All heavy atoms as an XYZ file, in Angstrom:
801
protein
N      -0.975     -1.426    -20.141
C      -1.748     -0.211    -20.152
C      -1.249      0.768    -21.206
O      -1.935      1.736    -21.486
C      -1.700      0.449    -18.779
C      -2.567     -0.217    -17.772
S      -2.681      0.729    -16.283
C      -1.898     -0.370    -15.163
N      -0.062      0.566    -21.706
C       0.444      1.422    -22.763
C       0.690      2.858    -22.328
O       0.587      3.774    -23.122
N       1.008      3.080    -21.050
C       1.269      4.419    -20.567
C       0.031      5.257    -20.334
O       0.109      6.459    -20.146
N      -1.130      4.635    -20.331
C      -2.386      5.358    -20.172
C      -3.032      4.976    -18.840
O      -3.291      3.797    -18.598
C      -3.324      5.016    -21.333
C      -4.565      5.852    -21.333
O      -4.785      6.679    -20.471
N      -5.400      5.617    -22.337
N      -3.326      5.958    -17.978
C      -3.942      5.611    -16.693
C      -5.359      5.051    -16.813
O      -5.882      4.489    -15.861
C      -3.944      6.930    -15.919
C      -3.773      7.989    -16.923
C      -3.051      7.371    -18.094
N      -5.973      5.153    -17.976
C      -7.318      4.598    -18.153
C      -7.309      3.075    -18.090
O      -8.362      2.459    -17.926
C      -7.908      5.064    -19.482
N      -6.137      2.456    -18.204
C      -6.032      1.000    -18.117
C      -6.441      0.454    -16.758
O      -6.791     -0.718    -16.635
N      -6.406      1.292    -15.717
C      -6.824      0.854    -14.390
C      -8.326      0.606    -14.327
O      -8.817     -0.022    -13.400
C      -6.466      1.906    -13.336
C      -5.005      2.087    -13.104
C      -4.237      3.104    -13.558
C      -4.134      1.238    -12.363
N      -2.942      2.940    -13.148
C      -2.851      1.799    -12.411
C      -4.316      0.044    -11.659
C      -1.753      1.223    -11.782
C      -3.222     -0.529    -11.042
C      -1.962      0.047    -11.100
N      -9.078      1.115    -15.302
C     -10.541      0.998    -15.284
C     -11.050     -0.245    -15.994
O     -12.258     -0.445    -16.091
C     -11.159      2.243    -15.919
N     -10.157     -1.107    -16.482
C     -10.580     -2.325    -17.161
C     -11.303     -3.277    -16.229
O     -10.850     -3.545    -15.122
N     -12.432     -3.793    -16.650
C     -13.243     -4.694    -15.824
C     -12.603     -6.066    -15.747
O     -12.263     -6.672    -16.757
C     -14.662     -4.813    -16.403
O     -15.237     -3.504    -16.464
C     -15.531     -5.706    -15.553
N     -12.436     -6.548    -14.522
C     -11.880     -7.882    -14.289
C     -13.004     -8.910    -14.253
O     -12.909     -9.968    -14.863
C     -11.073     -7.923    -12.968
C     -10.602     -9.324    -12.656
C      -9.905     -6.961    -13.029
N     -14.071     -8.582    -13.527
C     -15.226     -9.479    -13.461
C     -16.457     -8.680    -13.078
O     -16.365     -7.604    -12.494
C     -14.993    -10.623    -12.483
C     -14.925    -10.238    -11.052
S     -14.704    -11.723    -10.061
C     -14.730    -11.042     -8.438
N     -17.596     -9.223    -13.423
C     -18.880     -8.595    -13.109
C     -19.741     -9.611    -12.373
O     -19.865    -10.759    -12.802
C     -19.587     -8.137    -14.398
O     -18.723     -7.252    -15.101
C     -20.885     -7.442    -14.088
N     -20.324     -9.164    -11.267
C     -21.159    -10.042    -10.446
C     -22.568     -9.444    -10.382
O     -22.728     -8.291     -9.974
C     -20.590    -10.191     -9.022
C     -19.184    -10.792     -9.083
C     -21.516    -11.019     -8.140
C     -18.465    -10.807     -7.758
N     -23.582    -10.215    -10.778
C     -24.955     -9.696    -10.661
C     -25.385     -9.684     -9.194
O     -25.196    -10.652     -8.469
C     -25.789    -10.677    -11.481
C     -24.971    -11.920    -11.558
C     -23.533    -11.526    -11.409
N     -25.949     -8.560     -8.763
C     -26.382     -8.412     -7.380
C     -27.875     -8.734     -7.273
O     -28.588     -8.783     -8.275
C     -26.121     -6.983     -6.897
C     -24.673     -6.546     -7.043
S     -23.515     -7.575     -6.144
C     -23.834     -7.054     -4.492
N     -28.338     -8.949     -6.058
C     -29.743     -9.263     -5.820
C     -30.634     -8.104     -6.266
O     -31.749     -8.303     -6.727
C     -29.973     -9.586     -4.322
C     -31.441     -9.834     -4.034
C     -29.137    -10.777     -3.906
N     -30.115     -6.885     -6.168
C     -30.890     -5.705     -6.562
C     -31.117     -5.620     -8.064
O     -31.896     -4.796     -8.526
C     -30.171     -4.440     -6.094
O     -28.921     -4.316     -6.751
N     -30.438     -6.459     -8.824
C     -30.581     -6.449    -10.269
C     -29.493     -5.656    -10.977
O     -29.405     -5.675    -12.199
N     -28.677     -4.941    -10.223
C     -27.574     -4.163    -10.783
C     -26.319     -5.034    -10.798
O     -26.072     -5.804     -9.876
C     -27.326     -2.895     -9.942
C     -28.582     -2.047     -9.848
C     -26.166     -2.089    -10.481
C     -29.057     -1.499    -11.171
N     -25.540     -4.898    -11.843
C     -24.293     -5.656    -11.943
C     -23.171     -4.869    -11.284
O     -23.002     -3.670    -11.525
C     -23.958     -5.923    -13.402
N     -22.411     -5.532    -10.400
C     -21.252     -4.922     -9.740
C     -20.010     -5.354    -10.488
O     -19.762     -6.537    -10.684
C     -21.187     -5.361     -8.286
C     -19.946     -4.899     -7.585
C     -19.576     -3.622     -7.326
C     -18.905     -5.722     -7.059
N     -18.374     -3.592     -6.675
C     -17.938     -4.879     -6.500
C     -18.699     -7.105     -7.014
C     -16.786     -5.360     -5.890
C     -17.544     -7.568     -6.417
C     -16.602     -6.699     -5.859
N     -19.227     -4.369    -10.926
C     -18.019     -4.656    -11.695
C     -16.784     -4.381    -10.851
O     -16.677     -3.334    -10.205
C     -17.960     -3.782    -12.950
O     -19.047     -4.083    -13.791
N     -15.866     -5.316    -10.859
C     -14.579     -5.172    -10.196
C     -13.558     -4.803    -11.257
O     -13.344     -5.563    -12.203
C     -14.182     -6.474     -9.491
C     -12.868     -6.444     -8.724
C     -13.005     -5.547     -7.494
C     -12.471     -7.841     -8.303
N     -12.937     -3.626    -11.110
C     -11.947     -3.188    -12.092
C     -10.553     -3.607    -11.650
O     -10.338     -4.000    -10.497
C     -11.987     -1.655    -12.260
O     -11.591     -1.035    -11.032
C     -13.375     -1.182    -12.654
N      -9.612     -3.517    -12.570
C      -8.235     -3.866    -12.219
C      -7.684     -2.901    -11.176
O      -6.891     -3.295    -10.318
C      -7.357     -3.880    -13.469
O      -7.400     -2.638    -14.127
N      -8.110     -1.653    -11.193
C      -7.701     -0.698    -10.164
C      -8.224     -1.084     -8.795
O      -7.513     -1.012     -7.796
N      -9.485     -1.497     -8.736
C     -10.071     -1.962     -7.475
C      -9.311     -3.171     -6.941
O      -9.042     -3.268     -5.741
C     -11.541     -2.342     -7.661
C     -12.413     -1.177     -8.079
O     -12.037     -0.020     -7.798
O     -13.468     -1.429     -8.698
N      -8.972     -4.076     -7.823
C      -8.241     -5.278     -7.429
C      -6.861     -4.931     -6.891
O      -6.409     -5.503     -5.893
C      -8.133     -6.235     -8.622
C      -7.615     -7.632     -8.336
C      -8.505     -8.344     -7.326
C      -7.545     -8.427     -9.621
N      -6.188     -3.961     -7.508
C      -4.879     -3.531     -7.022
C      -4.988     -2.890     -5.642
O      -4.134     -3.103     -4.781
C      -4.236     -2.553     -8.004
C      -3.737     -3.196     -9.267
S      -2.429     -4.401     -8.974
C      -1.126     -3.335     -8.416
N      -6.032     -2.110     -5.406
C      -6.226     -1.498     -4.093
C      -6.497     -2.564     -3.040
O      -5.967     -2.500     -1.923
C      -7.362     -0.455     -4.133
C      -6.908      0.760     -4.954
C      -7.768     -0.024     -2.725
C      -7.987      1.782     -5.199
N      -7.289     -3.572     -3.369
C      -7.556     -4.669     -2.432
C      -6.264     -5.397     -2.087
O      -5.981     -5.667     -0.906
C      -8.601     -5.647     -3.020
C      -9.971     -4.977     -3.082
C      -8.670     -6.934     -2.197
C     -10.992     -5.739     -3.902
N      -5.449     -5.704     -3.097
C      -4.170     -6.380     -2.833
C      -3.237     -5.488     -2.020
O      -2.508     -5.965     -1.144
C      -3.520     -6.810     -4.148
C      -4.268     -7.922     -4.840
S      -3.462     -8.666     -6.282
C      -2.964     -7.280     -7.249
N      -3.280     -4.179     -2.277
C      -2.467     -3.246     -1.506
C      -2.884     -3.189     -0.049
O      -2.041     -3.104      0.845
N      -4.194     -3.227      0.210
C      -4.675     -3.229      1.590
C      -4.266     -4.491      2.334
O      -3.906     -4.437      3.515
C      -6.198     -3.069      1.616
C      -6.715     -1.668      1.309
C      -8.227     -1.696      1.125
C      -6.325     -0.707      2.402
N      -4.311     -5.626      1.652
C      -3.870     -6.882      2.272
C      -2.375     -6.806      2.588
O      -1.939     -7.166      3.689
C      -4.190     -8.091      1.357
C      -3.532     -9.352      1.867
C      -5.703     -8.286      1.252
N      -1.578     -6.292      1.642
C      -0.138     -6.148      1.872
C       0.142     -5.165      3.004
O       1.040     -5.381      3.819
C       0.557     -5.699      0.594
N      -0.630     -4.075      3.078
C      -0.455     -3.103      4.157
C      -0.738     -3.736      5.509
O      -0.006     -3.509      6.477
C      -1.359     -1.887      3.931
C      -1.318     -0.802      5.013
C       0.074     -0.197      5.119
C      -2.351      0.271      4.709
N      -1.786     -4.532      5.588
C      -2.118     -5.224      6.839
C      -0.978     -6.136      7.266
O      -0.568     -6.130      8.432
C      -3.408     -6.011      6.670
S      -3.919     -6.887      8.147
N      -0.436     -6.893      6.336
C       0.689     -7.789      6.642
C       1.900     -6.993      7.096
O       2.575     -7.354      8.066
C       1.012     -8.668      5.416
C      -0.126     -9.647      5.155
C       2.329     -9.414      5.612
C      -0.050    -10.367      3.823
N       2.186     -5.878      6.433
C       3.346     -5.052      6.787
C       3.195     -4.426      8.167
O       4.165     -4.340      8.913
C       3.566     -3.961      5.732
C       4.172     -4.475      4.464
C       5.570     -5.042      4.662
O       6.399     -4.401      5.349
O       5.840     -6.125      4.140
N       1.998     -3.975      8.522
C       1.797     -3.387      9.845
C       1.969     -4.453     10.922
O       2.571     -4.201     11.970
C       0.419     -2.697      9.942
C       0.080     -2.320     11.368
C       0.393     -1.467      9.051
N       1.488     -5.652     10.664
C       1.676     -6.743     11.621
C       3.160     -7.088     11.746
O       3.668     -7.287     12.844
C       0.843     -7.978     11.213
C      -0.645     -7.676     11.379
C       1.240     -9.200     12.028
C      -1.559     -8.716     10.779
N       3.875     -7.104     10.611
C       5.311     -7.397     10.644
C       6.104     -6.306     11.349
O       7.166     -6.571     11.895
C       5.849     -7.578      9.223
C       5.544     -8.922      8.622
C       6.005     -9.072      7.195
C       7.280     -8.385      6.864
N       7.707     -8.549      5.475
N       5.602     -5.065     11.348
C       6.348     -3.968     11.964
C       6.396     -4.082     13.484
O       7.188     -3.395     14.126
C       5.753     -2.621     11.559
O       4.506     -2.417     12.172
N       5.566     -4.942     14.069
C       5.605     -5.127     15.520
C       6.801     -5.959     15.945
O       7.117     -6.009     17.128
C       4.312     -5.797     16.015
O       4.163     -7.069     15.392
C       3.108     -4.940     15.701
N       7.478     -6.588     15.007
C       8.670     -7.365     15.307
C       9.830     -6.406     15.565
O      10.086     -5.500     14.786
C       8.993     -8.295     14.131
C      10.150     -9.217     14.427
O      10.596     -9.324     15.561
N      10.629     -9.884     13.396
N      10.551     -6.601     16.671
C      11.645     -5.701     17.014
C      12.986     -6.419     16.956
O      13.716     -6.485     17.926
C      11.444     -5.115     18.422
O      11.344     -6.202     19.349
C      10.222     -4.247     18.493
N      13.329     -6.948     15.813
C      14.613     -7.608     15.643
C      15.531     -6.797     14.752
O      15.231     -5.676     14.346
N      16.671     -7.365     14.433
C      17.624     -6.688     13.551
C      17.064     -6.505     12.152
O      17.374     -5.541     11.474
C      18.927     -7.481     13.475
C      19.748     -7.435     14.733
C      21.102     -8.078     14.467
N      21.902     -8.129     15.664
C      22.818     -7.220     15.954
N      23.016     -6.213     15.151
N      23.532     -7.327     17.056
N      16.219     -7.422     11.713
C      15.669     -7.326     10.357
C      14.656     -6.191     10.217
O      14.359     -5.765      9.099
C      15.022     -8.650      9.960
O      13.905     -8.909     10.779
N      14.133     -5.683     11.342
C      13.130     -4.618     11.252
C      13.718     -3.338     10.664
O      13.020     -2.599      9.963
C      12.502     -4.348     12.615
O      13.451     -3.824     13.519
N      14.986     -3.058     10.920
C      15.627     -1.869     10.342
C      15.697     -2.005      8.829
O      15.381     -1.059      8.094
C      17.037     -1.661     10.947
C      17.750     -0.532     10.241
C      16.950     -1.404     12.435
N      16.065     -3.175      8.353
C      16.122     -3.412      6.906
C      14.736     -3.302      6.288
O      14.575     -2.728      5.205
C      16.725     -4.792      6.622
C      16.865     -5.181      5.161
C      17.804     -4.225      4.439
C      17.338     -6.607      5.041
N      13.723     -3.794      6.969
C      12.355     -3.703      6.445
C      11.873     -2.262      6.395
O      11.160     -1.873      5.470
C      11.407     -4.562      7.278
C      11.643     -6.041      7.044
C      10.573     -6.905      7.677
O       9.485     -6.387      7.991
O      10.829     -8.102      7.837
N      12.280     -1.435      7.371
C      11.926     -0.012      7.331
C      12.593      0.679      6.149
O      11.973      1.513      5.477
C      12.327      0.693      8.620
C      11.528      0.278      9.818
N      10.168      0.073      9.782
C      11.898      0.035     11.089
C       9.744     -0.279     10.981
N      10.783     -0.315     11.785
N      13.831      0.325      5.883
C      14.549      0.909      4.743
C      13.874      0.509      3.437
O      13.655      1.347      2.551
C      16.034      0.481      4.764
C      16.746      1.126      5.950
C      16.726      0.849      3.460
C      18.140      0.590      6.201
N      13.513     -0.746      3.312
C      12.852     -1.224      2.092
C      11.495     -0.551      1.928
O      11.125     -0.132      0.821
C      12.738     -2.763      2.104
C      14.131     -3.392      1.986
C      11.830     -3.250      0.981
C      14.159     -4.886      2.199
N      10.740     -0.407      3.013
C       9.437      0.268      2.942
C       9.594      1.711      2.483
O       8.803      2.204      1.680
C       8.748      0.243      4.304
O       8.403     -1.061      4.672
N      10.623      2.385      2.983
C      10.874      3.761      2.574
C      11.247      3.829      1.097
O      10.774      4.709      0.364
C      11.987      4.380      3.441
O      11.612      4.268      4.823
C      12.209      5.837      3.096
N      12.080      2.894      0.637
C      12.458      2.862     -0.780
C      11.252      2.585     -1.674
O      11.119      3.180     -2.754
C      13.551      1.817     -1.017
C      14.929      2.162     -0.454
C      15.887      0.986     -0.641
C      15.481      3.420     -1.086
N      10.359      1.702     -1.229
C       9.150      1.409     -2.008
C       8.298      2.675     -2.134
O       7.798      2.992     -3.216
C       8.344      0.258     -1.363
C       6.944      0.159     -1.951
C       9.076     -1.058     -1.540
N       8.163      3.430     -1.044
C       7.401      4.677     -1.113
C       8.057      5.669     -2.070
O       7.373      6.323     -2.863
C       7.243      5.312      0.268
C       6.692      6.704      0.203
C       5.375      6.918     -0.187
C       7.489      7.796      0.484
C       4.859      8.206     -0.279
C       6.982      9.086      0.396
C       5.672      9.289      0.009
N       9.377      5.774     -2.022
C      10.088      6.699     -2.913
C       9.886      6.303     -4.371
O       9.651      7.156     -5.237
C      11.586      6.775     -2.543
C      11.737      7.474     -1.189
C      12.389      7.496     -3.613
C      13.137      7.386     -0.604
N       9.931      5.005     -4.662
C       9.689      4.531     -6.029
C       8.258      4.870     -6.461
O       8.035      5.333     -7.583
C       9.971      3.013     -6.142
C       9.469      2.451     -7.456
C      11.458      2.747     -5.981
N       7.290      4.654     -5.577
C       5.906      5.035     -5.871
C       5.808      6.521     -6.203
O       5.165      6.910     -7.174
C       4.988      4.741     -4.667
C       4.251      3.436     -4.759
C       4.616      2.364     -3.961
C       3.170      3.288     -5.598
C       3.927      1.169     -4.012
C       2.463      2.099     -5.658
C       2.850      1.039     -4.872
N       6.451      7.357     -5.387
C       6.375      8.802     -5.577
C       6.991      9.218     -6.907
O       6.393     10.000     -7.660
C       7.068      9.518     -4.419
C       7.043     11.040     -4.441
C       5.605     11.540     -4.394
C       7.848     11.588     -3.278
N       8.152      8.664     -7.226
C       8.817      8.997     -8.490
C       7.970      8.548     -9.677
O       7.790      9.287    -10.648
C      10.234      8.389     -8.538
C      10.839      8.493     -9.915
C      11.136      9.073     -7.516
N       7.429      7.331     -9.599
C       6.582      6.848    -10.698
C       5.310      7.680    -10.831
O       4.877      7.972    -11.939
C       6.211      5.375    -10.482
C       7.343      4.433    -10.800
C       6.897      2.994    -10.794
O       5.709      2.716    -11.110
O       7.723      2.135    -10.459
N       4.720      8.072     -9.701
C       3.506      8.888     -9.763
C       3.779     10.209    -10.462
O       2.948     10.697    -11.233
C       2.962      9.129     -8.352
C       1.710      9.954     -8.312
C       0.507      9.445     -8.769
C       1.734     11.244     -7.821
C      -0.653     10.202     -8.736
C       0.582     12.008     -7.779
C      -0.612     11.488     -8.240
N       4.943     10.780    -10.202
C       5.275     12.075    -10.791
C       5.751     11.971    -12.233
O       5.539     12.896    -13.025
C       6.349     12.772     -9.946
C       5.921     13.150     -8.523
C       7.106     13.684     -7.750
C       4.776     14.137     -8.545
N       6.391     10.852    -12.612
C       7.047     10.781    -13.913
C       6.411      9.825    -14.918
O       6.551     10.034    -16.128
C       8.523     10.402    -13.732
C       9.360     11.358    -12.865
C      10.773     10.836    -12.725
C       9.349     12.768    -13.433
N       5.755      8.776    -14.468
C       5.219      7.770    -15.396
C       3.768      8.092    -15.748
O       2.950      8.386    -14.870
C       5.307      6.376    -14.786
N       3.444      8.028    -17.021
C       2.097      8.360    -17.478
C       1.034      7.432    -16.942
O      -0.051      7.875    -16.558
N       1.300      6.133    -16.917
C       0.298      5.168    -16.457
C       0.047      5.278    -14.961
O      -0.974      4.799    -14.464
C       0.730      3.754    -16.799
N       0.954      5.909    -14.224
C       0.798      6.031    -12.777
C       0.041      7.292    -12.377
O      -0.214      7.503    -11.200
C       2.165      6.015    -12.107
N      -0.334      8.104    -13.319
C      -1.044      9.353    -13.011
C      -2.536      9.084    -12.874
O      -3.352      9.518    -13.678
C      -0.781     10.383    -14.099
N      -2.889      8.327    -11.844
C      -4.291      7.990    -11.614
C      -4.567      7.973    -10.120
O      -3.650      7.901     -9.302
C      -4.628      6.620    -12.214
O      -3.968      5.609    -11.496
N      -5.823      8.022     -9.770
C      -6.201      7.998     -8.359
C      -5.898      6.635     -7.731
O      -5.574      6.562     -6.550
C      -7.669      8.350     -8.183
O      -8.484      7.457     -8.908
N      -5.985      5.568     -8.508
C      -5.667      4.233     -7.984
C      -4.209      4.182     -7.548
O      -3.888      3.743     -6.442
C      -5.950      3.139     -9.041
C      -5.424      1.794     -8.585
C      -7.426      3.059     -9.328
N      -3.317      4.652     -8.399
C      -1.893      4.632     -8.064
C      -1.613      5.572     -6.898
O      -0.783      5.273     -6.041
C      -1.054      5.019     -9.291
C       0.370      4.571     -9.196
C       0.736      3.302     -9.559
C       1.341      5.436     -8.716
C       2.055      2.882     -9.462
C       2.655      5.032     -8.622
C       3.013      3.753     -8.993
N      -2.316      6.708     -6.836
C      -2.139      7.640     -5.729
C      -2.545      6.986     -4.409
O      -1.865      7.142     -3.391
C      -2.961      8.908     -5.975
C      -2.822      9.928     -4.888
C      -1.671     10.697     -4.792
C      -3.829     10.114     -3.970
C      -1.534     11.638     -3.782
C      -3.707     11.052     -2.964
C      -2.553     11.823     -2.870
N      -3.652      6.247     -4.405
C      -4.091      5.552     -3.190
C      -3.067      4.499     -2.788
O      -2.744      4.348     -1.604
C      -5.490      4.937     -3.392
C      -6.531      6.049     -3.527
C      -5.865      3.992     -2.243
C      -7.893      5.580     -3.982
N      -2.523      3.767     -3.756
C      -1.480      2.783     -3.452
C      -0.241      3.468     -2.874
O       0.396      2.950     -1.954
C      -1.128      1.984     -4.707
C      -2.207      1.047     -5.230
C      -1.822      0.486     -6.591
C      -2.483     -0.073     -4.249
N       0.100      4.646     -3.406
C       1.240      5.396     -2.891
C       0.975      5.851     -1.447
O       1.869      5.790     -0.596
C       1.531      6.602     -3.784
C       2.740      7.408     -3.340
S       3.035      8.832     -4.376
C       1.625      9.854     -3.974
N      -0.245      6.283     -1.157
C      -0.583      6.662      0.213
C      -0.502      5.471      1.163
O      -0.099      5.616      2.316
C      -1.978      7.280      0.272
C      -2.093      8.715     -0.217
C      -3.539      9.195     -0.109
C      -1.184      9.633      0.552
N      -0.872      4.291      0.686
C      -0.749      3.092      1.515
C       0.719      2.792      1.807
O       1.060      2.364      2.910
C      -1.437      1.899      0.855
C      -2.934      1.976      0.953
S      -3.775      0.460      0.511
C      -3.659      0.500     -1.249
N       1.593      3.031      0.826
C       3.028      2.846      1.066
C       3.530      3.850      2.096
O       4.353      3.511      2.961
C       3.809      2.982     -0.248
N       3.036      5.084      2.036
C       3.419      6.093      3.027
C       2.917      5.706      4.420
O       3.645      5.825      5.409
C       2.863      7.462      2.626
C       3.119      8.595      3.620
C       4.615      8.859      3.766
C       2.394      9.850      3.180
N       1.690      5.213      4.504
C       1.147      4.765      5.789
C       1.981      3.621      6.339
O       2.235      3.550      7.553
C      -0.338      4.370      5.641
C      -1.172      5.616      5.389
C      -0.846      3.614      6.869
C      -2.601      5.328      4.968
N       2.447      2.728      5.478
C       3.312      1.632      5.898
C       4.595      2.170      6.517
O       5.030      1.702      7.572
C       3.628      0.725      4.706
C       4.589     -0.394      5.062
O       4.545     -0.885      6.205
O       5.379     -0.777      4.185
N       5.203      3.162      5.891
C       6.447      3.746      6.414
C       6.196      4.394      7.769
O       6.908      4.130      8.747
C       7.039      4.769      5.415
C       8.182      5.542      6.042
C       7.496      4.071      4.151
N       5.170      5.233      7.850
C       4.880      5.951      9.094
C       4.490      4.975     10.204
O       4.964      5.088     11.340
C       3.777      7.010      8.861
C       3.317      7.622     10.160
C       4.284      8.082      7.909
N       3.638      4.006      9.896
C       3.210      3.035     10.911
C       4.383      2.189     11.388
O       4.513      1.926     12.586
C       2.114      2.136     10.352
N       5.244      1.783     10.459
C       6.398      0.972     10.848
C       7.321      1.705     11.797
O       7.741      1.169     12.828
N       7.642      2.955     11.468
C       8.517      3.734     12.342
C       7.824      4.043     13.678
O       8.456      3.994     14.733
C       8.962      5.025     11.666
C      10.073      4.814     10.676
C       9.873      5.053      9.330
C      11.317      4.372     11.091
C      10.891      4.851      8.418
C      12.352      4.168     10.193
C      12.136      4.405      8.846
N       6.541      4.336     13.646
C       5.816      4.645     14.876
C       5.771      3.448     15.813
O       6.029      3.578     17.016
C       4.381      5.106     14.550
O       4.451      6.233     13.678
C       3.620      5.470     15.803
N       5.463      2.280     15.265
C       5.408      1.066     16.091
C       6.792      0.752     16.655
O       6.934      0.415     17.837
C       4.852     -0.127     15.275
C       5.066     -1.433     16.007
C       3.380      0.091     14.982
N       7.825      0.892     15.839
C       9.188      0.603     16.309
C       9.621      1.564     17.402
O      10.213      1.158     18.401
C      10.173      0.674     15.147
O       9.922     -0.350     14.233
N       9.342      2.847     17.219
C       9.735      3.836     18.227
C       8.965      3.619     19.520
O       9.534      3.687     20.623
C       9.529      5.265     17.681
C      10.552      5.541     16.591
C       9.618      6.299     18.788
C      10.290      6.805     15.806
N       7.682      3.323     19.407
C       6.867      3.085     20.602
C       7.344      1.851     21.345
O       7.485      1.877     22.571
C       5.388      2.931     20.218
O       4.979      4.096     19.516
C       4.518      2.744     21.448
N       7.614      0.773     20.625
C       8.063     -0.449     21.302
C       9.467     -0.297     21.846
O       9.798     -0.854     22.900
C       7.972     -1.644     20.360
O       8.848     -1.478     19.258
N      10.319      0.487     21.196
C      11.667      0.725     21.714
C      11.601      1.532     23.002
O      12.364      1.302     23.943
C      12.512      1.459     20.678
N      10.672      2.478     23.065
C      10.494      3.250     24.297
C      10.046      2.386     25.444
O      10.451      2.579     26.592
N       9.216      1.396     25.173
C       8.762      0.484     26.219
C       9.888     -0.434     26.668
O       9.954     -0.829     27.820
C       7.598     -0.354     25.720
C       6.328      0.442     25.580
C       5.163     -0.420     25.191
N       4.008      0.411     24.934
C       3.087      0.136     24.057
N       3.162     -0.970     23.364
N       2.070      0.938     23.881
N      10.794     -0.799     25.743
C      11.911     -1.661     26.099
C      12.897     -0.939     27.017
O      13.533     -1.560     27.868
C      12.651     -2.141     24.853
C      11.833     -3.139     24.041
O      10.859     -3.678     24.606
O      12.161     -3.369     22.872
N      13.012      0.371     26.875
C      13.962      1.146     27.670
C      13.389      1.468     29.036
O      14.106      1.532     30.016
C      14.340      2.458     26.918
C      15.176      3.358     27.773
C      15.062      2.116     25.627
N      12.085      1.652     29.134
C      11.446      2.036     30.380
C      11.563      0.911     31.405
O      11.252     -0.230     31.125
C       9.955      2.362     30.150
O       9.875      3.345     29.146
C       9.312      2.851     31.424
N      12.030      1.258     32.591
C      12.141      0.272     33.665
C      11.149      0.661     34.760
O      11.071      1.806     35.165
C      13.550      0.292     34.271
C      14.633      0.067     33.268
S      15.074     -1.642     33.329
C      16.414     -1.669     32.161
N      10.448     -0.331     35.276
C       9.572     -0.059     36.425
C       8.197      0.036     36.089
O       7.248     -0.119     35.806
């Protein structure tokens, strides 16, 4: 992208629709789709309550911090696509901690 956020708008493929209009999938759209798939996998993994879950929470938090720093400092990351990906990383952190705290509360409750 050469440090330019306009690189996210590059067309990956175009599909003709029945309506006669061509639908274009951009590289930014593709990154958001891959991010949503990764977010789904991470939320499912956050239901695991083992020793590795603490390490995964730490890694998720570090990934969000890297996203935030890049969004603020890197030219190519100053786009709405990157911002949406950063929000997905934040949702991953919050969902992971929420699921862990909720399941830990259920493990402690007796009766």
